[in-house]
C-alpha positions as CSV (number, residue, x, y, z in Angstrom):
1,M,0.2,0.0,-0.2
2,K,3.1,2.3,0.8
3,T,4.3,1.6,-2.3
4,L,1.2,2.8,-4.1
5,R,0.9,6.0,-2.5
6,K,4.5,6.5,-3.5
7,I,3.7,6.1,-6.8
8,L,0.3,7.7,-7.3
9,L,1.4,10.9,-5.2
10,P,4.1,12.3,-7.6
11,C,1.6,11.2,-10.7
12,C,-1.0,12.9,-9.4
13,V,1.3,15.8,-8.8
14,L,2.1,15.6,-12.3
15,L,-1.2,15.4,-13.9
16,G,-2.3,18.4,-12.0
17,L,1.1,20.4,-13.4
18,L,0.1,19.3,-16.7
19,I,-3.6,20.4,-16.5
20,V,-2.6,24.0,-15.3
21,A,0.1,23.9,-18.3
22,Y,-2.6,23.1,-20.4
23,T,-5.0,25.5,-19.4
24,L,-2.5,28.6,-19.4
25,L,-1.6,27.7,-23.2
26,V,-5.5,27.6,-24.1
27,V,-5.7,31.2,-22.3
28,W,-2.6,32.2,-24.3
29,D,-3.8,31.2,-27.3
30,I,-7.2,32.7,-27.2
31,R,-5.8,36.1,-25.9
32,K,-3.4,35.5,-28.9
33,Q,-6.3,35.2,-31.2
34,A,-8.4,37.9,-29.7
35,A,-5.8,40.3,-30.5
36,A,-5.1,39.0,-33.9
37,D,-8.7,39.8,-34.7
38,L,-8.6,43.2,-33.3
39,A,-5.8,44.0,-35.2
40,A,-7.0,42.6,-38.4
41,E,-10.7,44.4,-38.2
42,P,-10.2,48.2,-38.3
43,A,-12.6,50.0,-36.0
44,E,-15.7,51.3,-37.9
45,R,-15.7,55.1,-38.9
46,I,-18.7,57.2,-38.1
47,Q,-19.6,59.5,-40.9
48,V,-19.5,63.4,-39.8
49,M,-19.9,64.8,-43.3
50,A,-20.6,63.4,-46.9
51,V,-21.2,65.8,-49.4
52,S,-20.2,65.1,-52.8
53,A,-17.5,67.4,-54.2
54,G,-19.9,68.4,-57.1
55,D,-22.5,69.8,-54.8
56,I,-20.3,72.2,-53.1
57,A,-20.2,75.6,-54.3
58,E,-18.4,77.4,-51.5
59,I,-15.9,76.5,-48.5
60,I,-15.8,79.3,-46.0
61,V,-12.5,78.1,-43.4
62,H,-12.4,80.6,-40.1
63,N,-8.9,79.7,-38.2
64,S,-5.8,80.9,-36.5
65,H,-4.9,83.1,-39.2
66,G,-8.0,84.6,-40.3
67,S,-10.7,83.5,-43.1
68,L,-10.2,81.8,-46.2
69,H,-13.2,81.5,-48.9
70,F,-12.9,79.6,-51.8
71,I,-15.8,79.7,-54.8
72,R,-16.2,77.0,-57.1
73,G,-16.3,78.2,-60.7
74,D,-16.7,75.7,-63.9
75,G,-15.9,72.2,-63.2
76,D,-13.2,71.9,-60.4
77,N,-11.8,75.5,-60.8
78,W,-12.0,77.3,-57.3
79,A,-11.2,81.0,-56.8
80,D,-10.3,82.9,-54.0
81,A,-13.3,85.1,-52.9
82,S,-11.3,88.1,-52.1
83,A,-9.3,87.8,-55.5
84,A,-6.4,88.1,-53.5
85,C,-4.9,85.1,-55.1
86,H,-5.1,82.4,-57.9
87,P,-5.3,79.0,-55.6
88,A,-3.4,76.1,-56.8
89,Q,-6.4,73.9,-57.6
90,N,-5.0,70.9,-56.2
91,K,-4.4,72.8,-52.6
92,V,-8.0,73.9,-52.6
93,I,-9.2,70.5,-54.0
94,R,-7.4,68.6,-50.7
95,L,-9.0,71.5,-48.6
96,V,-12.5,70.4,-49.7
97,N,-12.0,66.6,-49.5
98,S,-10.7,66.9,-46.3
99,V,-14.1,68.1,-45.0
100,R,-16.6,66.8,-47.4
101,S,-16.3,63.2,-46.5
102,L,-14.9,63.6,-42.9
103,T,-15.3,60.4,-40.8
104,A,-14.5,60.2,-37.2
105,E,-13.0,57.5,-34.6
106,S,-15.6,57.9,-32.3
107,A,-18.5,60.1,-31.2
108,F,-20.8,60.5,-28.2
109,P,-24.1,62.8,-27.4
110,V,-23.4,66.2,-25.7
111,E,-25.4,68.7,-23.7
112,E,-25.1,72.3,-24.5
113,T,-23.6,72.9,-20.9
114,D,-20.7,70.8,-21.8
115,L,-19.7,72.6,-25.0
116,N,-16.8,74.7,-23.0
117,A,-15.4,71.4,-21.9
118,Y,-14.8,70.6,-25.5
119,G,-13.7,73.8,-26.8
120,L,-16.9,74.2,-29.0
121,E,-18.6,77.0,-27.2
122,Q,-16.2,78.8,-29.1
123,P,-14.4,76.9,-31.3
124,S,-10.9,77.6,-32.3
125,M,-12.1,76.8,-35.9
126,T,-14.9,76.4,-38.3
127,V,-15.6,75.1,-41.6
128,K,-18.7,76.2,-43.4
129,L,-19.7,74.2,-46.8
130,I,-22.3,76.1,-48.9
131,L,-23.9,73.8,-51.6
132,T,-25.2,74.5,-55.1
133,D,-28.9,74.2,-53.7
134,G,-28.1,77.1,-51.1
135,T,-28.0,74.9,-47.9
136,E,-24.8,75.2,-45.9
137,Q,-23.2,72.6,-43.5
138,E,-20.8,73.6,-40.6
139,L,-18.4,71.9,-38.7
140,Q,-16.5,73.3,-35.5
141,V,-13.5,72.2,-34.3
142,G,-12.3,72.3,-30.8
143,N,-9.9,71.3,-28.4
144,I,-7.0,69.2,-28.7
145,N,-7.0,66.2,-26.4
146,R,-3.4,65.7,-25.9
147,S,-3.5,62.4,-23.7
148,I,-5.3,60.7,-26.8
149,G,-3.8,63.0,-29.5
150,R,-7.2,63.9,-31.1
151,V,-9.4,66.6,-31.7
152,Y,-13.1,67.6,-30.9
153,L,-15.3,68.2,-33.4
154,M,-19.0,69.1,-33.9
155,K,-21.3,69.7,-37.0
156,T,-23.5,72.5,-36.3
157,G,-27.4,71.4,-35.3
158,E,-26.0,68.0,-34.4
159,P,-26.1,67.0,-30.6
160,M,-22.7,64.7,-31.0
161,I,-19.2,65.5,-30.5
162,Y,-17.0,63.2,-33.0
163,I,-13.2,62.1,-32.4
164,H,-10.9,62.6,-34.9
165,G,-7.0,62.8,-35.6
166,T,-5.3,66.1,-35.3
167,S,-4.2,65.8,-39.2
168,L,-7.4,67.4,-39.8
169,I,-6.3,70.7,-37.8
170,Q,-2.8,70.7,-39.9
171,E,-5.0,70.7,-43.3
172,L,-7.7,73.6,-42.0
173,D,-5.1,75.7,-40.1
174,K,-3.7,77.6,-43.3
175,E,-2.9,81.1,-45.0
176,L,-4.4,82.3,-48.0
177,G,-0.4,82.1,-49.1
178,D,-0.1,78.7,-48.3
179,F,-2.8,77.7,-51.6
180,E,-0.7,79.3,-54.0
């Protein structure tokens, strides 16, 4: 009987260790697969602005340098409303495209009392698209959240705050001379 115990005890300990090792391997594999799945599937973007390029008649940007106002002529020919310069068409088209089909990483509803916390009570920049049918769509650019490297946006008339990368600020915060 004592010899049986001497054999069974180490076998039980070995079996227990094998079960623990197997469980840890399975958990590790599940976590690895979950991480791979997250990396493979980009997060779904939220549509903020969805305007066809041909439907935009004017774009007005108020930023730290003042105002930019471009008017669409025939086709894709854009002109400075003040006639102070003849803008490079590709630069104006890039500006328009950065706004007209804008998507955000995430969004959340907001109360009007919260606007100041996000820099949207008095936005640092605004972009207005005037469409060929006379309607307008306006985007307000608020504070940069440095801890996440993102900026807060709000479309006028919508009670949602959108979160977007700061590259949009670089695209919008330009002087008229940057379009020559």
